[in-house]
C-alpha positions as CSV (number, residue, x, y, z in Angstrom):
1,M,-79.3,85.4,-12.2
2,A,-79.0,87.9,-15.3
3,I,-76.4,86.8,-17.8
4,K,-73.4,89.3,-18.0
5,F,-70.5,89.1,-20.6
6,F,-67.6,91.5,-21.4
7,N,-68.6,93.5,-24.3
8,T,-65.8,94.9,-26.8
9,L,-67.3,98.0,-27.3
10,S,-67.4,99.3,-23.6
11,G,-64.4,97.5,-22.6
12,K,-66.2,95.9,-19.7
13,K,-68.4,93.2,-18.4
14,E,-71.9,94.1,-18.7
15,E,-75.4,92.5,-17.8
16,F,-77.3,91.5,-20.9
17,K,-80.3,93.6,-21.6
18,P,-82.2,92.5,-24.8
19,L,-84.1,94.9,-26.7
20,Q,-86.9,92.8,-27.0
21,E,-88.3,90.6,-23.6
22,G,-87.3,87.2,-23.8
23,K,-85.7,87.3,-27.4
24,V,-82.1,87.9,-28.3
25,G,-80.7,88.3,-31.9
26,I,-77.4,87.4,-32.8
27,Y,-75.0,87.8,-35.6
28,L,-72.0,85.7,-36.4
29,C,-69.3,86.9,-39.1
30,G,-69.2,83.2,-41.0
31,P,-66.8,81.8,-43.1
32,T,-65.2,83.1,-46.6
33,V,-65.3,79.9,-48.6
34,Y,-62.3,79.7,-50.0
35,D,-60.5,77.0,-48.4
36,E,-60.8,73.9,-46.0
37,P,-62.1,75.1,-42.6
38,H,-59.4,75.1,-39.7
39,I,-59.4,74.5,-36.1
40,G,-59.7,78.3,-35.7
41,H,-62.7,78.3,-38.0
42,A,-64.5,75.5,-35.4
43,R,-63.2,77.5,-32.4
44,S,-65.2,80.6,-33.6
45,A,-68.0,78.5,-34.6
46,Y,-68.4,76.1,-31.7
47,V,-68.1,79.0,-29.0
48,F,-71.0,81.3,-30.6
49,E,-72.9,77.9,-30.7
50,V,-72.4,77.3,-27.1
51,I,-73.5,80.6,-26.7
52,R,-76.8,80.7,-28.8
53,R,-77.5,77.4,-27.0
54,Y,-77.0,78.7,-23.5
55,F,-79.5,81.6,-23.8
56,Q,-82.2,79.0,-25.3
57,F,-81.1,77.1,-22.0
58,K,-81.9,80.4,-20.1
59,G,-85.5,80.6,-21.9
60,Y,-84.9,83.2,-24.8
61,K,-86.0,82.8,-28.0
62,V,-83.0,83.1,-30.3
63,R,-82.6,84.3,-33.5
64,F,-79.0,83.5,-34.6
65,V,-77.8,84.8,-38.4
66,R,-74.3,83.6,-39.7
67,N,-73.1,84.8,-43.2
68,V,-71.3,83.3,-45.6
69,T,-68.7,85.4,-47.8
70,D,-69.1,83.9,-51.4
71,V,-67.6,87.0,-53.2
72,D,-64.1,88.1,-52.2
73,D,-60.5,88.8,-53.1
74,K,-59.3,85.4,-51.6
75,I,-62.0,83.3,-53.6
76,I,-60.7,85.4,-56.6
77,N,-57.4,84.7,-56.0
78,K,-57.9,80.8,-55.3
79,A,-59.5,80.8,-58.9
80,R,-56.9,82.8,-60.9
81,E,-54.6,79.6,-59.9
82,Q,-56.7,77.0,-61.6
83,E,-54.8,75.8,-65.0
84,S,-58.3,76.6,-66.8
85,S,-59.0,80.0,-65.6
86,D,-60.8,81.4,-68.9
87,D,-64.0,82.1,-66.7
88,I,-62.8,83.4,-63.4
89,A,-66.6,84.0,-62.4
90,R,-67.9,80.6,-63.0
91,I,-64.5,79.4,-61.1
92,C,-65.5,81.6,-58.2
93,E,-69.0,80.2,-57.8
94,E,-67.6,76.4,-57.8
95,I,-64.9,77.1,-55.4
96,A,-67.5,79.3,-53.1
97,E,-70.0,76.1,-53.4
98,K,-67.5,73.6,-53.0
99,Y,-65.9,75.2,-49.7
100,Y,-69.2,75.8,-48.3
101,N,-70.6,72.5,-48.2
102,I,-67.5,71.1,-46.8
103,Y,-67.5,73.7,-44.2
104,S,-71.1,72.8,-43.6
105,L,-70.1,69.1,-43.3
106,W,-67.6,69.7,-40.8
107,M,-69.6,71.7,-38.4
108,S,-72.4,69.2,-38.6
109,K,-69.9,66.6,-37.7
110,M,-69.1,68.9,-34.6
111,G,-72.5,69.0,-33.6
112,I,-72.8,72.5,-34.7
113,S,-76.4,73.3,-35.5
114,P,-77.2,75.4,-38.9
115,P,-78.1,78.9,-38.0
116,D,-81.5,79.9,-38.4
117,I,-80.7,82.1,-41.3
118,E,-77.8,82.0,-43.5
119,P,-77.1,84.4,-45.9
120,R,-74.8,84.6,-48.9
121,A,-73.6,88.1,-50.2
122,T,-74.2,87.6,-53.4
123,E,-77.6,87.3,-52.7
124,H,-77.9,90.8,-51.2
125,I,-76.0,93.2,-54.1
126,P,-79.1,95.5,-54.6
127,E,-79.2,96.0,-50.7
128,M,-75.5,96.7,-50.5
129,Q,-75.9,99.2,-53.6
130,E,-78.7,100.7,-51.6
131,L,-76.7,101.5,-48.5
132,I,-73.9,102.9,-50.8
133,S,-76.1,105.1,-52.4
134,T,-77.3,106.3,-49.0
135,L,-73.9,106.9,-47.7
136,I,-72.7,109.1,-51.0
137,H,-75.9,110.9,-50.8
138,K,-75.0,111.8,-46.9
139,G,-71.3,112.8,-47.8
140,Y,-69.8,109.7,-46.3
141,A,-68.8,107.7,-49.5
142,Y,-67.6,109.1,-52.8
143,V,-67.0,107.9,-56.0
144,V,-63.7,107.4,-57.9
145,D,-63.4,105.8,-61.7
146,G,-65.9,103.4,-60.7
147,D,-64.7,102.6,-57.3
148,V,-66.7,103.9,-54.1
149,Y,-64.7,104.5,-50.8
150,F,-66.0,105.6,-47.5
151,R,-64.6,108.9,-45.5
152,V,-63.5,107.8,-42.3
153,K,-62.4,111.3,-41.0
154,K,-66.0,112.1,-41.5
155,F,-67.6,109.5,-39.2
156,K,-66.5,111.0,-35.9
157,D,-66.5,107.7,-33.6
158,Y,-64.1,106.0,-36.0
159,G,-61.8,103.7,-33.6
160,R,-64.3,103.4,-30.8
161,L,-64.5,99.7,-31.1
162,S,-60.8,99.1,-31.3
163,R,-59.3,101.8,-29.2
164,R,-57.4,103.2,-31.4
165,S,-56.8,107.0,-32.6
166,V,-57.7,107.9,-36.4
167,D,-54.5,110.1,-36.6
168,E,-52.3,107.4,-35.3
169,M,-54.1,105.0,-37.7
170,I,-53.7,107.6,-40.8
171,A,-50.1,107.8,-40.2
172,G,-49.7,104.0,-40.2
173,A,-51.5,103.7,-43.1
174,R,-50.7,103.7,-47.1
175,I,-52.6,103.9,-50.5
176,E,-51.7,101.0,-52.4
177,P,-50.6,101.2,-56.0
178,G,-53.9,101.7,-58.3
179,E,-56.0,103.1,-55.4
180,K,-57.3,106.5,-56.1
181,K,-59.1,107.2,-52.6
182,E,-58.8,110.6,-50.8
183,E,-57.0,109.5,-47.4
184,P,-55.0,106.2,-46.7
185,L,-57.7,105.1,-44.0
186,D,-60.4,105.5,-46.1
187,F,-62.3,101.8,-47.1
188,A,-63.8,100.3,-50.2
189,L,-67.5,99.9,-50.2
190,W,-67.6,98.8,-54.0
191,K,-64.9,97.7,-56.2
192,K,-64.5,98.4,-59.9
193,A,-64.7,95.3,-62.1
194,K,-61.6,93.6,-63.5
195,P,-61.9,91.2,-66.4
196,Q,-63.4,87.9,-66.1
197,E,-64.0,88.7,-62.3
198,P,-67.8,88.2,-60.4
199,S,-69.5,91.6,-61.5
200,W,-72.9,93.1,-60.9
201,D,-74.2,96.3,-62.7
202,S,-74.5,99.3,-60.7
203,P,-74.6,103.1,-60.8
204,W,-71.2,103.5,-60.6
205,G,-70.3,100.7,-63.3
206,R,-69.9,97.2,-63.3
207,G,-68.1,95.9,-59.9
208,R,-68.7,94.2,-56.6
209,P,-69.1,94.9,-53.2
210,G,-66.2,95.5,-50.9
211,W,-65.8,93.1,-47.9
212,H,-67.3,95.1,-45.0
213,I,-70.6,96.1,-46.7
214,E,-71.8,92.8,-46.7
215,C,-72.1,92.5,-43.1
216,S,-73.9,95.7,-42.3
217,V,-76.6,94.8,-45.2
218,M,-77.3,91.3,-43.6
219,S,-77.0,91.9,-40.1
220,T,-79.2,94.4,-39.9
221,G,-81.5,93.1,-43.0
222,Y,-82.4,90.0,-40.7
223,L,-82.0,91.4,-37.2
224,G,-83.1,95.2,-37.3
225,V,-81.7,98.6,-36.4
226,P,-80.1,98.0,-33.9
227,F,-79.8,94.6,-33.1
228,D,-78.5,92.9,-29.7
229,I,-75.3,91.1,-30.3
230,H,-72.7,90.9,-33.0
231,C,-70.1,88.2,-32.7
232,G,-66.8,87.3,-34.6
233,G,-63.1,86.4,-33.9
234,I,-60.5,89.1,-32.3
235,D,-59.0,89.5,-35.2
236,L,-62.3,91.0,-37.0
237,I,-62.1,93.9,-34.6
238,F,-60.1,96.0,-36.8
239,P,-60.9,96.8,-39.6
240,H,-63.9,94.8,-40.5
241,H,-65.9,95.3,-37.7
242,E,-64.9,98.8,-36.9
243,N,-65.6,99.8,-40.8
244,E,-69.1,98.0,-40.2
245,I,-70.0,100.2,-37.4
246,A,-68.7,103.3,-39.2
247,Q,-71.0,102.5,-42.6
248,S,-74.0,101.4,-40.7
249,Q,-74.3,104.4,-38.1
250,A,-73.2,106.5,-40.8
251,A,-76.3,105.8,-43.1
252,S,-78.7,105.2,-40.3
253,G,-78.1,107.6,-37.8
254,E,-78.8,105.2,-35.1
255,E,-76.9,102.3,-32.9
256,F,-75.6,99.7,-34.8
257,A,-75.2,96.6,-32.6
258,R,-75.6,97.0,-28.7
259,Y,-73.2,94.2,-27.8
260,W,-70.2,93.0,-29.3
261,L,-68.6,89.3,-28.2
262,H,-64.9,88.1,-29.6
263,N,-63.3,84.9,-29.2
264,G,-59.4,84.8,-29.2
265,L,-57.1,83.3,-31.5
266,L,-55.8,80.0,-31.8
267,T,-51.9,79.2,-32.0
268,I,-50.2,75.7,-32.8
269,N,-47.5,74.8,-30.4
270,G,-47.2,78.8,-29.4
271,Q,-46.9,80.0,-32.8
272,K,-49.7,81.5,-35.0
273,M,-51.3,79.1,-37.2
274,A,-50.3,79.6,-41.1
275,K,-49.8,77.5,-44.1
276,S,-46.5,79.0,-44.8
277,L,-45.2,77.7,-41.5
278,G,-46.5,74.4,-42.1
279,N,-48.8,74.3,-39.0
280,F,-52.2,74.8,-40.8
281,I,-54.4,72.3,-39.3
282,T,-57.7,71.4,-40.7
283,V,-61.1,70.0,-39.0
284,E,-60.5,67.0,-41.0
285,Q,-57.3,66.3,-40.0
286,V,-58.3,66.7,-36.2
287,L,-61.6,64.6,-36.4
288,T,-60.3,61.9,-38.4
289,R,-58.1,61.4,-35.4
290,Y,-60.4,62.0,-32.7
291,H,-64.2,62.3,-31.6
292,P,-65.5,65.6,-32.1
293,D,-66.0,65.7,-28.4
294,V,-62.6,66.1,-28.0
295,L,-61.9,68.9,-30.1
296,K,-65.0,70.4,-28.1
297,L,-63.5,69.7,-24.8
298,F,-60.6,71.2,-25.6
299,F,-62.0,74.5,-26.6
300,L,-64.2,74.5,-23.2
301,T,-61.0,74.4,-21.2
302,T,-60.1,78.0,-22.2
303,N,-62.7,81.1,-21.6
304,Y,-63.7,82.2,-25.2
305,R,-62.4,85.3,-25.0
306,S,-58.7,84.0,-24.2
307,P,-56.2,82.6,-26.7
308,I,-55.7,78.9,-26.8
309,D,-53.0,76.7,-27.8
310,F,-53.4,73.7,-29.4
311,T,-51.1,70.6,-29.4
312,W,-51.8,67.2,-30.2
313,E,-50.5,66.0,-26.8
314,K,-53.3,68.4,-25.1
315,L,-56.2,66.2,-27.2
316,D,-54.6,63.0,-26.1
317,E,-55.2,64.0,-22.5
318,L,-58.6,65.0,-23.6
319,A,-59.4,61.9,-25.1
320,E,-59.3,60.0,-21.9
321,A,-60.9,62.4,-20.1
322,K,-63.8,61.8,-22.6
323,E,-63.4,58.2,-21.7
324,K,-64.5,59.0,-18.1
325,F,-68.2,60.4,-19.6
326,D,-68.3,57.5,-21.7
327,S,-67.8,55.1,-19.0
328,F,-70.5,56.8,-17.0
329,L,-73.1,57.1,-19.4
330,S,-72.6,53.6,-20.6
331,R,-72.9,52.1,-17.3
332,T,-76.2,54.0,-17.1
333,K,-77.8,53.8,-20.2
334,R,-80.5,51.3,-19.0
335,I,-81.4,53.9,-16.2
336,K,-85.1,54.4,-17.0
337,R,-85.8,58.2,-17.2
338,V,-87.3,59.1,-13.7
339,H,-90.1,62.1,-13.6
340,F,-89.1,65.0,-11.3
341,S,-92.0,64.3,-8.7
342,S,-90.2,60.6,-8.0
343,R,-87.1,63.1,-6.5
344,A,-88.9,63.3,-3.1
345,E,-87.8,59.7,-2.4
346,S,-84.1,60.8,-2.9
347,R,-83.8,63.9,-0.7
348,N,-80.3,63.3,1.1
349,N,-76.8,64.2,0.7
350,Y,-76.4,63.2,-2.9
351,S,-79.2,64.7,-4.4
352,E,-78.2,68.2,-2.7
353,E,-74.9,67.9,-4.0
354,L,-76.4,67.6,-7.5
355,N,-78.1,70.6,-7.1
356,Q,-75.2,72.6,-6.1
357,F,-73.4,71.5,-9.1
358,R,-76.6,72.8,-11.1
359,Q,-75.9,75.8,-9.3
360,K,-72.5,76.1,-9.9
361,F,-72.5,75.2,-13.5
362,I,-75.4,78.2,-14.0
363,Q,-73.2,80.4,-12.1
364,A,-70.4,79.8,-14.2
365,M,-72.0,80.4,-17.6
366,D,-73.8,83.3,-16.5
367,D,-70.7,85.0,-15.7
368,D,-69.3,85.5,-19.2
369,F,-69.9,82.3,-20.5
370,N,-67.3,80.7,-18.2
371,T,-66.7,77.1,-19.8
372,A,-63.8,76.2,-17.9
373,V,-65.4,76.3,-14.8
374,A,-68.6,74.8,-16.1
375,L,-66.7,72.1,-17.8
376,G,-65.1,71.4,-14.2
377,V,-68.8,70.9,-12.9
378,L,-69.5,68.5,-15.2
379,Y,-66.5,66.2,-14.2
380,E,-67.7,66.5,-10.6
381,I,-71.1,65.2,-11.6
382,V,-69.7,62.5,-13.0
383,N,-67.9,61.7,-10.0
384,L,-70.7,62.0,-8.1
385,G,-72.6,59.4,-10.0
386,N,-69.8,57.0,-10.1
387,R,-69.6,57.4,-5.9
388,I,-73.5,56.3,-6.1
389,L,-73.0,53.5,-8.6
390,E,-70.6,51.9,-6.2
391,D,-72.7,52.7,-2.9
392,V,-74.4,49.6,-1.6
393,S,-76.4,51.3,1.0
394,F,-79.2,52.3,-1.3
395,S,-81.9,50.4,-2.5
396,F,-82.5,49.4,-6.3
397,V,-85.3,52.2,-6.2
398,E,-83.2,54.8,-4.5
399,K,-80.3,54.4,-6.9
400,N,-82.3,54.1,-10.1
401,I,-83.6,57.6,-9.2
402,L,-80.5,59.3,-8.1
403,L,-78.5,58.1,-11.4
404,S,-81.7,58.9,-13.3
405,E,-81.6,62.7,-12.0
406,I,-77.7,62.7,-12.5
407,R,-77.9,61.0,-16.0
408,Q,-80.5,63.6,-17.2
409,T,-78.4,66.5,-15.6
410,L,-75.3,65.6,-17.4
411,L,-77.1,65.2,-20.7
412,E,-78.8,68.5,-20.4
413,F,-75.8,70.5,-19.5
414,G,-73.4,68.1,-22.3
415,K,-76.4,69.7,-24.8
416,I,-75.4,73.1,-24.2
417,F,-71.7,72.0,-24.7
418,C,-72.8,70.0,-27.9
419,L,-71.4,67.0,-26.0
420,F,-72.7,63.7,-25.6
421,L,-75.3,63.9,-28.6
422,Q,-75.0,60.2,-29.2
423,A,-75.9,59.4,-25.8
424,S,-78.6,61.7,-25.7
425,D,-80.0,60.0,-28.8
426,D,-79.9,57.0,-27.5
427,E,-82.1,57.8,-24.9
428,G,-85.2,57.7,-27.2
429,Y,-83.7,54.9,-29.0
430,N,-83.5,53.1,-25.8
431,Q,-87.2,53.7,-24.7
432,L,-88.4,52.7,-27.9
433,V,-86.7,49.1,-27.5
434,E,-88.2,48.8,-23.9
435,K,-91.4,49.4,-25.2
436,V,-91.3,46.9,-28.1
437,I,-90.1,44.3,-25.3
438,A,-93.2,45.3,-23.2
439,I,-95.3,44.7,-26.2
440,R,-93.5,41.4,-26.7
441,E,-94.4,40.3,-23.2
442,I,-98.0,41.3,-23.6
443,L,-98.2,39.0,-26.6
444,R,-96.7,36.3,-24.8
445,K,-99.2,36.6,-21.8
446,E,-101.8,36.2,-24.4
447,K,-100.4,33.4,-25.7
448,R,-100.0,34.6,-29.5
449,F,-96.4,33.1,-29.4
450,E,-96.1,33.4,-33.2
451,L,-96.1,37.0,-33.5
452,A,-94.1,37.6,-30.0
453,D,-91.6,35.2,-31.7
454,R,-91.2,37.4,-34.6
455,I,-89.9,40.4,-32.7
456,P,-86.5,39.1,-31.4
457,E,-86.1,38.5,-35.0
458,E,-86.7,41.7,-36.5
459,L,-84.5,43.3,-33.7
460,M,-82.0,41.0,-34.6
461,S,-81.6,42.5,-38.0
462,L,-81.4,45.9,-36.3
463,G,-78.4,44.9,-34.5
464,I,-80.6,44.3,-31.1
465,V,-80.2,41.1,-29.3
466,I,-82.9,40.0,-26.9
467,E,-81.6,37.6,-24.1
468,D,-84.6,35.9,-21.9
469,G,-83.3,35.4,-18.0
470,K,-84.9,33.6,-15.4
471,D,-86.9,36.7,-14.0
472,K,-86.3,39.4,-16.8
473,T,-85.9,40.0,-20.6
474,T,-82.9,42.2,-21.0
475,W,-81.1,43.5,-24.7
476,R,-77.9,44.7,-26.0
477,K,-76.3,46.0,-29.2
478,G,-75.2,43.5,-31.6
479,A,-74.1,43.4,-35.0
480,K,-76.6,43.7,-37.5
481,V,-77.9,40.7,-39.3
482,R,-78.5,41.2,-43.2
């Protein structure tokens, strides 16, 4: 079944048809690195990581680009707040680097993989200047005293993404003090340098790029013209993404991005999150109280396009839900991985039920990445596994085969959601320990007792306790011995 999702550009759900068979290029508007990442940032990064992973699950080769805005008014304003603001440009670099590292750290703790390419705005100034020069040459942009603006009225399709009338937008727009643009709706491509601010030489004098131009350059620079999917928060549709389309298509004369995906906003107890309201919640604040999987479960409970309201009570409930997954994975961690060829021994109602769950999960994700339904399937899979654990009618082999298949399915789907990553890591870890124990048994049979007896000592130093029973040797995790 093909993947279908809501395309903001067309305003309807469409079947995804890649530009190149088996490949997909995705661009996500990344962070402006001037402050701690909040849970709204985490939702956007997580939502599109899940989408990226699902494309990979379906067999696509994904090229995922997420930019970093490391020169911006917000960064400059933060630098000016510093007590020693003699060198604004240097302080801006320090702020950007500090908060980029913090953002990367918390996304890593969320289990979100780094993008394939993570370009920074300051690394692409020459390309931005080249695009601006093209727009000036074509009459879409004009220079006023060192600033460069885009002529919105000249681009006929302006407002198509946000479904806004240009005349209505012009009526509601105004020219800020100090701006010298022709029309209120025109937007800056290049900003004349102010004292001490970060700036670069250009044909129009020293200055720095406007916000919108960077994404046009970095998306097409790494994904081509056009490319498959452009992503971001719903709050970026206007003006950021609308302006990206205008300047990109005006310059190239071609389509910019074919599909546009936007995640919904996050509110706190029904209110918009804002520092001024005292409800600004950082990723760090959440992850110091809860396991990252709890926050991820919270994001999964709502369709990515819908708004989602955060409360601490909801996280408490989801922490309990997480325990159900942990309990099952813990009870089955010694189940050995069974190859698919062995499944013929377990063809019964349970196996058919699991197959139906697999189909239901894939159908949900194929239908506009419906994570709420797909997450419900994971709960059903765990319930099935628990029923099998309690069913005494199975032989040891039959139960082992079924539980292995269920565990593998849960971890496979969980990987798409960045869930149960520790349990997934444990799979290889457990297999390694089992092999070491098997080697010990061989050494004992060969009467090489001195070498065999050293293995429990070495494993104990790693926190692994070997327990020799009457018929079988088992192991468990204990405290590391230094």
